[in-house]
C-alpha positions in Angstrom: 44.4 -18.2 25.9 45.7 -14.9 24.7 46.1 -16.3 21.2 42.7 -17.9 21.0 40.6 -14.7 21.7 41.2 -12.9 18.4 40.5 -16.0 16.4 37.2 -16.5 18.1 36.1 -12.9 17.5 37.1 -12.9 13.8 34.2 -14.9 12.2 31.4 -12.9 13.9 31.2 -10.0 11.4 31.4 -12.4 8.5 28.5 -14.5 9.9 26.4 -11.3 10.6 27.1 -10.0 7.1 26.3 -13.3 5.6 23.1 -13.5 7.5 21.9 -10.1 6.3 22.8 -10.9 2.7 20.7 -14.1 3.0 17.9 -12.1 4.5 18.0 -9.6 1.6 18.1 -12.4 -1.0 15.1 -14.1 0.6 13.2 -10.8 0.6 13.9 -10.0 -3.0 13.1 -13.6 -4.0 9.6 -13.0 -2.6 7.7 -11.6 -5.6 4.8 -10.4 -3.6 7.0 -8.5 -1.2 8.9 -6.9 -4.1 5.7 -5.9 -5.8 4.5 -4.3 -2.6 7.8 -2.4 -2.3 7.4 -1.1 -5.9 3.8 -0.1 -5.4 4.7 1.7 -2.2 7.6 3.5 -3.9 5.3 4.5 -6.8 2.6 5.9 -4.3 5.2 7.9 -2.4 6.5 9.4 -5.7 2.9 10.1 -6.8 1.9 11.8 -3.6 4.9 13.8 -2.7 6.5 14.5 -6.0 3.4 14.6 -8.1 2.2 18.0 -6.9 5.5 19.5 -8.0 4.6 18.5 -11.6 0.8 18.6 -11.6 0.0 22.1 -10.1 -3.6 22.5 -8.9 -5.6 24.8 -6.7 -6.8 22.8 -3.7 -7.9 25.8 -1.6 -10.4 27.8 -3.6 -13.7 26.4 -4.9 -14.9 26.6 -8.5 -18.5 25.5 -8.6 -18.7 26.1 -12.4 -16.3 23.1 -12.8 -17.9 20.9 -10.2 -18.3 17.1 -10.8 -16.7 17.1 -14.2 -16.2 13.6 -15.6 -12.6 12.3 -16.1 -10.9 13.9 -19.1 -13.1 16.9 -19.2 -11.5 20.3 -19.2 -8.0 18.9 -18.8 -8.9 17.1 -15.5 -7.6 13.6 -15.9 -9.6 12.1 -13.1 -12.4 14.7 -13.2 -13.3 17.2 -10.4 -15.2 16.9 -7.1 -18.3 18.6 -5.9 -16.6 22.0 -5.4 -14.5 22.0 -8.5 -11.2 20.7 -7.1 -9.1 18.7 -9.6 -9.4 15.1 -8.4 -5.9 14.0 -9.4 -4.3 16.8 -7.4 -6.7 16.1 -4.5 -5.7 12.5 -4.6 -2.0 13.5 -4.2 -2.7 15.9 -1.4 -4.9 13.4 0.4 -2.3 10.7 0.0 0.3 12.9 1.7 -2.0 13.3 4.7 -2.9 9.6 4.9 0.7 8.4 4.5 2.1 10.9 7.0 -0.5 10.0 9.6 -0.2 6.3 8.9 3.6 6.1 9.0 4.0 8.4 12.0 1.2 6.8 14.0 2.4 3.3 13.1 6.0 4.1 14.2 4.8 5.7 17.4 2.6 2.7 18.3 5.6 0.4 17.6 7.9 2.4 19.7 5.6 2.6 22.7 4.6 -1.1 22.4 8.2 -2.2 22.0 9.5 -0.4 25.1 6.4 -1.5 27.2 6.6 -5.1 26.1 10.4 -5.4 26.6 10.2 -4.0 30.1 7.2 -6.1 31.0 8.8 -9.4 29.7 12.2 -8.7 31.2 10.9 -7.7 34.6 8.5 -10.6 35.0 6.6 -11.2 38.3 4.1 -8.7 39.6 5.2 -5.9 37.4 4.7 -8.0 34.3 1.3 -9.0 35.5 0.3 -5.4 36.2 1.6 -4.1 32.8 -0.1 -6.9 30.9 -3.5 -6.2 32.6 -3.2 -2.7 31.4 -2.7 -4.0 27.8 -5.6 -6.5 28.2 -7.9 -3.7 29.4 -6.9 -1.5 26.4 -7.4 -4.3 23.9 -10.9 -4.9 25.3 -11.9 -1.3 24.2 -12.3 -1.0 20.4 -9.7 1.4 18.9 -12.3 2.9 16.6 -14.6 3.8 19.5 -11.7 5.6 21.3 -10.8 7.4 18.0 -14.4 8.6 17.5 -14.7 9.8 21.1 -11.4 11.7 21.1 -12.1 13.1 17.6 -15.3 14.7 18.8 -13.5 16.3 21.9 -10.3 17.5 20.2 -9.8 19.3 16.9 -8.6 16.5 14.6 -5.4 18.0 13.2 -2.7 15.9 11.7 -0.6 15.9 14.9 -3.6 15.1 17.1 -4.5 12.1 15.0 -1.0 10.8 14.9 -0.9 11.0 18.7 -4.3 9.4 19.2 -3.8 6.5 16.7 -0.4 5.8 18.0 -1.6 5.8 21.6 -4.5 3.3 20.9 -2.5 1.0 18.6 0.6 0.0 20.7 -1.2 -2.8 22.5 -0.5 -5.6 20.0 3.2 -4.7 19.6 3.5 -4.8 23.3 2.2 -8.3 23.6 4.4 -9.5 20.8 7.6 -8.0 22.2 6.8 -9.1 25.7 6.6 -12.7 24.4 10.1 -12.3 22.8 11.5 -10.7 26.0 10.3 -13.6 28.1 12.5 -15.9 26.0 15.4 -13.5 25.6 15.8 -12.6 29.3 17.1 -16.2 30.1 19.7 -16.2 27.3 23.4 -16.6 28.3 24.5 -13.2 27.1 21.8 -11.4 29.2 22.7 -13.5 32.3 26.4 -12.7 31.8 25.7 -9.0 31.5 23.8 -9.0 34.7 26.5 -11.0 36.5 29.0 -8.4 35.5 26.9 -5.7 37.1 25.0 -4.4 34.1 21.9 -2.3 34.7 18.4 -3.4 33.9 18.1 -0.5 31.4 21.2 -1.8 29.6 19.6 -5.3 29.5 16.4 -4.0 28.0 17.8 -1.5 25.4 21.1 -3.1 24.5 20.1 -6.8 24.5 16.3 -7.5 24.7 15.0 -4.9 22.1 17.9 -5.3 19.6 17.4 -9.1 19.6 13.7 -8.7 19.1 14.2 -6.4 16.1 12.8 -8.9 13.7 9.4 -8.9 15.4 9.5 -5.1 15.8 10.2 -4.3 12.2 7.7 -6.8 10.8 5.0 -5.6 13.2 5.8 -1.9 12.3 4.7 -2.5 8.7 1.4 -4.0 9.8 0.9 -1.1 12.3 1.3 1.4 9.5 -1.2 -0.4 7.3 -3.7 -0.6 10.3 -3.1 3.1 11.0 -3.9 4.1 7.4 -7.2 2.1 7.6 -8.1 3.7 11.0 -7.6 7.2 9.6 -9.7 6.2 6.6 -12.5 5.0 8.9 -12.5 8.1 11.0 -12.4 10.4 8.0 -15.2 8.4 6.3 -17.3 9.1 9.3 -16.7 12.8 8.9 -14.1 13.3 11.7 -11.0 13.6 9.7 -8.6 16.5 9.2 -10.4 19.9 8.6 -10.5 21.5 5.2 -8.7 22.6 3.1 -6.7 19.5 4.0 -8.1 16.1 3.1 -7.1 12.4 3.1 -8.3 9.4 1.2 -10.9 8.5 3.8 -12.3 12.1 3.6 -12.5 11.8 -0.2 -14.5 8.6 0.1 -16.8 10.3 2.6 -17.6 13.2 0.3 -17.8 11.0 -2.8 -20.2 8.5 -1.4 -23.0 11.1 -1.4 -22.8 11.3 -5.2 -22.4 7.7 -6.0 -26.1 7.1 -6.9 -25.9 10.1 -9.2 -23.3 8.3 -11.4 -20.3 10.2 -10.2 -18.2 7.0 -9.7 -14.9 8.9 -10.1 -15.4 10.6 -6.7 -14.8 7.4 -4.8 -12.9 4.9 -7.0 -9.5 6.6 -7.1 -9.3 7.1 -3.3 -10.7 3.6 -2.7 -8.1 2.0 -5.0 -5.3 4.0 -3.4 -6.3 2.8 0.1 -6.4 -0.8 -1.0 -3.1 -0.5 -2.8 -1.1 1.1 0.1 -2.5 -1.3 2.7 -1.8 -4.4 0.5 1.7 -3.0 -0.2 2.5 -2.7 3.5 1.1 -6.1 4.3 3.1 -7.7 1.4 6.3 -6.0 2.6 5.6 -7.2 6.2 5.1 -10.8 5.0 8.4 -10.6 3.1 10.3 -9.2 6.1 8.8 -11.8 8.4 10.2 -14.6 6.1 13.5 -12.9 5.9 14.0 -12.3 9.6 13.3 -16.0 10.3 16.8 -16.6 8.9 18.3 -14.2 11.5 16.3 -15.8 14.3 17.6 -19.3 13.4 21.1 -18.2 14.3 20.2 -16.1 17.3 
């Protein structure tokens, strides 16, 4: 018996490493997912490194240069209704949209993962009670809650991250709960409990790590949904206050001038929103296909 234990433990790291290599190869074989990754990387470089190269004044107004068409006066994408360079505005707005979207998506995933894992592992009356809370939350439209809270609180970046994160965790909770219902009956969880392991250890060391595929894939979709939500709220005029802006706020301002022929006020921000949402969705689809390999051997 003493000689057989090391032999049984040897192949495990090899199998794990091989599994992750296969996952990576499947992901990069998915052209749509790779395209989404490239688009997302390009948008991150554009938004966060672009202002270091393309210096613009996004604080003071210049009405004499308002609504200039693209290419006029050295403004590649033109200017908005108060004379701000639209290319620089697109970069600054992208920073806000991506920061809020990524942070709110991760916050929603974190809350939903912990809630769903505890609910599914506990079972019984606690599971029923926690899921009724989720069902009640899903019954209320997230956009309605955002609009109500945005009218009560000053819609700063931090507040919007908190609000969007706290109304978007319901779907991840249901997904992880379904995983936890299956994982709690696995042999390694039962063995851990038989050896006196705590419920907290079962949830955070066994349930959540083995549901990581579902968590990671859902996180990408949560980020995409959060970016759309902040665009909706900003389009309705309840976004971050000036001089900050985001892509939804740019659409809201530009829509007033569409019928005057100032198409450049809405197209750049609209295209940016479509690109980033499609990129995150494509990455999520690629990750979902890749994690199926890991789940096969779980």
